[in-house]
LUMDREN-540871 format. One record per atom (N, C-alpha, C, O, CB): residue number from 1; residue in one letter; atom name; z, x, y. Coordinates in nm, 3 decimals. Glycine has a CB too. Layout:
resi/resn/name/pz/px/py
NUM/A/CA/Z/X/Y
...
! end
This chain:
resi/resn/name/pz/px/py
1/M/N/-2.339/-0.717/-0.908
1/M/CA/-2.351/-0.685/-0.767
1/M/C/-2.228/-0.606/-0.723
1/M/O/-2.115/-0.645/-0.751
1/M/CB/-2.367/-0.814/-0.683
2/A/N/-2.252/-0.497/-0.657
2/A/CA/-2.141/-0.413/-0.610
2/A/C/-2.071/-0.479/-0.491
2/A/O/-2.134/-0.544/-0.407
2/A/CB/-2.192/-0.273/-0.570
3/E/N/-1.941/-0.460/-0.488
3/E/CA/-1.864/-0.512/-0.376
3/E/C/-1.889/-0.428/-0.252
3/E/O/-1.902/-0.306/-0.259
3/E/CB/-1.713/-0.515/-0.409
4/H/N/-1.896/-0.496/-0.139
4/H/CA/-1.911/-0.424/-0.012
4/H/C/-1.774/-0.376/0.033
4/H/O/-1.679/-0.454/0.036
4/H/CB/-1.978/-0.515/0.097
5/Y/N/-1.763/-0.251/0.067
5/Y/CA/-1.636/-0.195/0.112
5/Y/C/-1.648/-0.157/0.259
5/Y/O/-1.730/-0.074/0.297
5/Y/CB/-1.596/-0.073/0.027
6/E/N/-1.566/-0.218/0.340
6/E/CA/-1.562/-0.188/0.483
6/E/C/-1.438/-0.105/0.511
6/E/O/-1.327/-0.154/0.488
6/E/CB/-1.564/-0.318/0.569
7/P/N/-1.452/0.018/0.560
7/P/CA/-1.332/0.098/0.587
7/P/C/-1.247/0.034/0.697
7/P/O/-1.300/-0.039/0.781
7/P/CB/-1.371/0.241/0.628
8/P/N/-1.118/0.060/0.696
8/P/CA/-1.032/-0.001/0.797
8/P/C/-1.064/0.052/0.937
8/P/O/-1.112/0.163/0.955
8/P/CB/-0.886/0.025/0.765
9/D/N/-1.034/-0.031/1.033
9/D/CA/-1.045/0.008/1.174
9/D/C/-0.960/0.133/1.193
9/D/O/-0.844/0.135/1.150
9/D/CB/-0.998/-0.109/1.270
10/P/N/-1.012/0.238/1.256
10/P/CA/-0.932/0.360/1.276
10/P/C/-0.804/0.336/1.356
10/P/O/-0.711/0.417/1.351
10/P/CB/-1.016/0.464/1.346
11/N/N/-0.799/0.227/1.428
11/N/CA/-0.681/0.193/1.507
11/N/C/-0.591/0.091/1.436
11/N/O/-0.514/0.021/1.501
11/N/CB/-0.722/0.139/1.642
12/Y/N/-0.602/0.084/1.303
12/Y/CA/-0.526/-0.017/1.228
12/Y/C/-0.376/-0.008/1.252
12/Y/O/-0.307/-0.110/1.241
12/Y/CB/-0.554/-0.002/1.082
13/R/N/-0.324/0.108/1.284
13/R/CA/-0.179/0.124/1.304
13/R/C/-0.128/0.038/1.419
13/R/O/-0.010/0.004/1.424
13/R/CB/-0.145/0.271/1.331
14/A/N/-0.216/0.002/1.512
14/A/CA/-0.177/-0.077/1.628
14/A/C/-0.156/-0.224/1.594
14/A/O/-0.084/-0.294/1.665
14/A/CB/-0.281/-0.064/1.737
15/W/N/-0.218/-0.272/1.486
15/W/CA/-0.208/-0.416/1.459
15/W/C/-0.172/-0.453/1.314
15/W/O/-0.123/-0.563/1.290
15/W/CB/-0.337/-0.481/1.493
16/A/N/-0.194/-0.364/1.219
16/A/CA/-0.165/-0.397/1.079
16/A/C/-0.015/-0.394/1.053
16/A/O/0.056/-0.310/1.108
16/A/CB/-0.238/-0.300/0.984
17/T/N/0.033/-0.484/0.970
17/T/CA/0.175/-0.489/0.932
17/T/C/0.187/-0.515/0.783
17/T/O/0.091/-0.554/0.716
17/T/CB/0.249/-0.598/1.013
18/G/N/0.307/-0.494/0.731
18/G/CA/0.340/-0.530/0.594
18/G/C/0.246/-0.472/0.490
18/G/O/0.211/-0.354/0.494
18/G/CB/0.341/-0.676/0.581
19/A/N/0.205/-0.558/0.395
19/A/CA/0.121/-0.514/0.285
19/A/C/-0.013/-0.462/0.334
19/A/O/-0.068/-0.368/0.276
19/A/CB/0.100/-0.628/0.186
20/M/N/-0.068/-0.522/0.440
20/M/CA/-0.195/-0.475/0.493
20/M/C/-0.181/-0.332/0.545
20/M/O/-0.270/-0.249/0.525
20/M/CB/-0.245/-0.568/0.604
21/L/N/-0.071/-0.303/0.613
21/L/CA/-0.047/-0.168/0.662
21/L/C/-0.038/-0.069/0.546
21/L/O/-0.096/0.039/0.551
21/L/CB/0.082/-0.163/0.747
22/L/N/0.035/-0.108/0.440
22/L/CA/0.043/-0.022/0.321
22/L/C/-0.095/0.003/0.262
22/L/O/-0.129/0.115/0.225
22/L/CB/0.136/-0.084/0.216
23/E/N/-0.174/-0.104/0.253
23/E/CA/-0.308/-0.091/0.195
23/E/C/-0.393/0.006/0.277
23/E/O/-0.459/0.093/0.221
23/E/CB/-0.376/-0.228/0.186
24/F/N/-0.391/-0.008/0.409
24/F/CA/-0.471/0.079/0.494
24/F/C/-0.422/0.224/0.486
24/F/O/-0.502/0.317/0.485
24/F/CB/-0.468/0.030/0.638
25/H/N/-0.290/0.243/0.481
25/H/CA/-0.238/0.380/0.466
25/H/C/-0.287/0.442/0.337
25/H/O/-0.323/0.560/0.334
25/H/CB/-0.084/0.380/0.470
26/S/N/-0.290/0.363/0.229
26/S/CA/-0.335/0.418/0.101
26/S/C/-0.484/0.447/0.102
26/S/O/-0.528/0.549/0.048
26/S/CB/-0.302/0.321/-0.013
27/I/N/-0.562/0.359/0.165
27/I/CA/-0.707/0.381/0.171
27/I/C/-0.740/0.507/0.249
27/I/O/-0.830/0.583/0.212
27/I/CB/-0.777/0.259/0.235
28/T/N/-0.666/0.528/0.357
28/T/CA/-0.693/0.645/0.441
28/T/C/-0.621/0.770/0.394
28/T/O/-0.641/0.878/0.450
28/T/CB/-0.654/0.615/0.584
29/G/N/-0.538/0.758/0.292
29/G/CA/-0.467/0.874/0.239
29/G/C/-0.346/0.915/0.320
29/G/O/-0.300/1.028/0.311
29/G/CB/-0.561/0.990/0.229
30/A/N/-0.295/0.822/0.400
30/A/CA/-0.178/0.851/0.484
30/A/C/-0.051/0.824/0.401
30/A/O/0.025/0.732/0.431
30/A/CB/-0.178/0.764/0.616
31/W/N/-0.030/0.905/0.298
31/W/CA/0.079/0.880/0.204
31/W/C/0.217/0.898/0.266
31/W/O/0.310/0.827/0.227
31/W/CB/0.066/0.971/0.084
32/S/N/0.234/0.989/0.358
32/S/CA/0.366/1.005/0.421
32/S/C/0.400/0.881/0.504
32/S/O/0.515/0.837/0.506
32/S/CB/0.370/1.132/0.510
33/E/N/0.300/0.824/0.572
33/E/CA/0.324/0.701/0.648
33/E/C/0.347/0.584/0.552
33/E/O/0.429/0.497/0.580
33/E/CB/0.204/0.671/0.740
34/F/N/0.276/0.584/0.441
34/F/CA/0.292/0.482/0.338
34/F/C/0.438/0.479/0.290
34/F/O/0.500/0.374/0.282
34/F/CB/0.195/0.508/0.219
35/K/N/0.490/0.598/0.257
35/K/CA/0.628/0.609/0.210
35/K/C/0.727/0.570/0.318
35/K/O/0.831/0.509/0.289
35/K/CB/0.656/0.751/0.161
36/A/N/0.697/0.604/0.444
36/A/CA/0.786/0.569/0.555
36/A/C/0.796/0.418/0.572
36/A/O/0.904/0.366/0.599
36/A/CB/0.738/0.633/0.685
37/V/N/0.685/0.347/0.556
37/V/CA/0.687/0.200/0.567
37/V/C/0.778/0.141/0.460
37/V/O/0.857/0.052/0.488
37/V/CB/0.543/0.141/0.554
38/L/N/0.767/0.192/0.337
38/L/CA/0.852/0.140/0.229
38/L/C/0.999/0.171/0.256
38/L/O/1.086/0.088/0.227
38/L/CB/0.810/0.201/0.094
39/E/N/1.028/0.288/0.309
39/E/CA/1.167/0.325/0.338
39/E/C/1.226/0.241/0.450
39/E/O/1.346/0.214/0.451
39/E/CB/1.175/0.472/0.373
40/E/N/1.142/0.199/0.545
40/E/CA/1.189/0.121/0.659
40/E/C/1.201/-0.027/0.626
40/E/O/1.268/-0.101/0.699
40/E/CB/1.095/0.138/0.776
41/S/N/1.140/-0.072/0.519
41/S/CA/1.139/-0.215/0.487
41/S/C/1.180/-0.241/0.343
41/S/O/1.095/-0.243/0.254
41/S/CB/1.002/-0.273/0.514
42/P/N/1.310/-0.261/0.318
42/P/CA/1.355/-0.290/0.181
42/P/C/1.290/-0.417/0.124
42/P/O/1.265/-0.424/0.003
42/P/CB/1.506/-0.305/0.177
43/E/N/1.264/-0.517/0.209
43/E/CA/1.201/-0.640/0.162
43/E/C/1.060/-0.613/0.110
43/E/O/1.021/-0.661/0.004
43/E/CB/1.197/-0.746/0.275
44/L/N/0.985/-0.535/0.186
44/L/CA/0.849/-0.502/0.143
44/L/C/0.853/-0.416/0.018
44/L/O/0.770/-0.435/-0.072
44/L/CB/0.774/-0.429/0.256
45/A/N/0.946/-0.323/0.010
45/A/CA/0.959/-0.239/-0.109
45/A/C/0.986/-0.325/-0.231
45/A/O/0.931/-0.299/-0.338
45/A/CB/1.071/-0.135/-0.091
46/A/N/1.070/-0.428/-0.217
46/A/CA/1.098/-0.518/-0.330
46/A/C/0.974/-0.599/-0.365
46/A/O/0.946/-0.620/-0.483
46/A/CB/1.216/-0.613/-0.295
47/D/N/0.900/-0.644/-0.266
47/D/CA/0.778/-0.721/-0.291
47/D/C/0.676/-0.638/-0.367
47/D/O/0.603/-0.691/-0.452
47/D/CB/0.718/-0.771/-0.158
48/V/N/0.669/-0.509/-0.337
48/V/CA/0.573/-0.421/-0.401
48/V/C/0.592/-0.422/-0.552
48/V/O/0.495/-0.410/-0.627
48/V/CB/0.586/-0.278/-0.346
49/L/N/0.714/-0.436/-0.597
49/L/CA/0.741/-0.437/-0.741
49/L/C/0.678/-0.557/-0.811
49/L/O/0.660/-0.555/-0.933
49/L/CB/0.891/-0.437/-0.767
50/T/N/0.644/-0.661/-0.736
50/T/CA/0.584/-0.780/-0.797
50/T/C/0.432/-0.781/-0.787
50/T/O/0.368/-0.871/-0.841
50/T/CB/0.639/-0.905/-0.732
51/W/N/0.372/-0.682/-0.720
51/W/CA/0.226/-0.679/-0.707
51/W/C/0.162/-0.652/-0.841
51/W/O/0.211/-0.571/-0.919
51/W/CB/0.182/-0.572/-0.606
52/V/N/0.054/-0.721/-0.867
52/V/CA/-0.020/-0.702/-0.992
52/V/C/-0.167/-0.681/-0.959
52/V/O/-0.227/-0.762/-0.889
52/V/CB/0.000/-0.823/-1.090
53/C/N/-0.224/-0.574/-1.010
53/C/CA/-0.366/-0.545/-0.992
53/C/C/-0.422/-0.497/-1.124
53/C/O/-0.355/-0.423/-1.196
53/C/CB/-0.391/-0.440/-0.880
54/P/N/-0.544/-0.537/-1.156
54/P/CA/-0.606/-0.483/-1.277
54/P/C/-0.632/-0.333/-1.260
54/P/O/-0.657/-0.285/-1.150
54/P/CB/-0.738/-0.556/-1.309
55/E/N/-0.624/-0.261/-1.369
55/E/CA/-0.637/-0.115/-1.361
55/E/C/-0.774/-0.069/-1.314
55/E/O/-0.787/0.044/-1.267
55/E/CB/-0.608/-0.055/-1.494
56/D/N/-0.878/-0.154/-1.325
56/D/CA/-1.010/-0.112/-1.278
56/D/C/-1.032/-0.145/-1.131
56/D/O/-1.140/-0.119/-1.077
56/D/CB/-1.118/-0.178/-1.362
57/D/N/-0.932/-0.203/-1.066
57/D/CA/-0.941/-0.235/-0.924
57/D/C/-0.927/-0.107/-0.844
57/D/O/-0.841/-0.025/-0.875
57/D/CB/-0.833/-0.339/-0.883
58/W/N/-1.009/-0.087/-0.741
58/W/CA/-1.004/0.036/-0.661
58/W/C/-0.871/0.052/-0.589
58/W/O/-0.838/0.163/-0.547
58/W/CB/-1.117/0.038/-0.560
59/Q/N/-0.794/-0.056/-0.573
59/Q/CA/-0.666/-0.047/-0.505
59/Q/C/-0.552/-0.011/-0.600
59/Q/O/-0.441/0.016/-0.555
59/Q/CB/-0.636/-0.178/-0.437
60/W/N/-0.578/-0.009/-0.727
60/W/CA/-0.471/0.012/-0.826
60/W/C/-0.388/0.137/-0.800
60/W/O/-0.266/0.129/-0.811
60/W/CB/-0.530/0.020/-0.962
61/P/N/-0.446/0.253/-0.767
61/P/CA/-0.362/0.371/-0.743
61/P/C/-0.259/0.349/-0.632
61/P/O/-0.147/0.400/-0.641
61/P/CB/-0.450/0.490/-0.707
62/S/N/-0.294/0.274/-0.528
62/S/CA/-0.198/0.251/-0.420
62/S/C/-0.086/0.159/-0.467
62/S/O/0.030/0.178/-0.430
62/S/CB/-0.267/0.190/-0.297
63/V/N/-0.120/0.059/-0.548
63/V/CA/-0.017/-0.030/-0.601
63/V/C/0.077/0.046/-0.693
63/V/O/0.198/0.031/-0.685
63/V/CB/-0.082/-0.148/-0.677
64/R/N/0.019/0.130/-0.781
64/R/CA/0.101/0.209/-0.873
64/R/C/0.196/0.302/-0.797
64/R/O/0.313/0.315/-0.832
64/R/CB/0.011/0.292/-0.968
65/E/N/0.145/0.367/-0.692
65/E/CA/0.228/0.458/-0.613
65/E/C/0.337/0.380/-0.540
65/E/O/0.452/0.425/-0.534
65/E/CB/0.142/0.536/-0.512
66/A/N/0.302/0.266/-0.485
66/A/CA/0.400/0.184/-0.414
66/A/C/0.509/0.136/-0.509
66/A/O/0.627/0.136/-0.474
66/A/CB/0.332/0.064/-0.347
67/Q/N/0.471/0.095/-0.629
67/Q/CA/0.569/0.049/-0.727
67/Q/C/0.660/0.164/-0.771
67/Q/O/0.781/0.147/-0.788
67/Q/CB/0.499/-0.011/-0.849
68/R/N/0.601/0.283/-0.788
68/R/CA/0.682/0.399/-0.826
68/R/C/0.786/0.431/-0.718
68/R/O/0.902/0.457/-0.748
68/R/CB/0.591/0.523/-0.852
69/I/N/0.743/0.429/-0.593
69/I/CA/0.835/0.458/-0.482
69/I/C/0.942/0.351/-0.471
69/I/O/1.060/0.382/-0.457
69/I/CB/0.757/0.470/-0.349
70/A/N/0.900/0.225/-0.478
70/A/CA/0.997/0.115/-0.466
70/A/C/1.095/0.115/-0.581
70/A/O/1.213/0.088/-0.560
70/A/CB/0.924/-0.020/-0.459
71/A/N/1.052/0.143/-0.701
71/A/CA/1.141/0.147/-0.817
71/A/C/1.243/0.259/-0.801
71/A/O/1.360/0.242/-0.837
71/A/CB/1.060/0.166/-0.947
72/G/N/1.202/0.371/-0.747
72/G/CA/1.294/0.482/-0.724
72/G/C/1.403/0.446/-0.624
72/G/O/1.514/0.497/-0.634
72/G/CB/1.218/0.603/-0.676
73/R/N/1.372/0.360/-0.529
73/R/CA/1.471/0.318/-0.430
73/R/C/1.576/0.227/-0.493
73/R/O/1.689/0.219/-0.444
73/R/CB/1.402/0.246/-0.312
74/R/N/1.541/0.159/-0.600
74/R/CA/1.634/0.066/-0.664
74/R/C/1.731/0.136/-0.756
74/R/O/1.837/0.082/-0.788
74/R/CB/1.558/-0.039/-0.740
75/N/N/1.695/0.255/-0.801
75/N/CA/1.779/0.329/-0.897
75/N/C/1.893/0.400/-0.829
75/N/O/1.973/0.466/-0.894
75/N/CB/1.696/0.429/-0.976
! end
């Protein structure tokens, strides 16, 4: 059975925070905003390094990008 995918509320920026905000930015392709959230929140950037997703998960590209950005901040 296929998973049902509900797109985020177009007004998600008004209420989403933290990892949920990152997820919605990645789903909508708002990569500059995605990177800005990581730059503004060192705690969230560190948390991103601990996220684990299977490679066949549709969210995997956002996790990989977030980990790449967060790892670059640590170097």
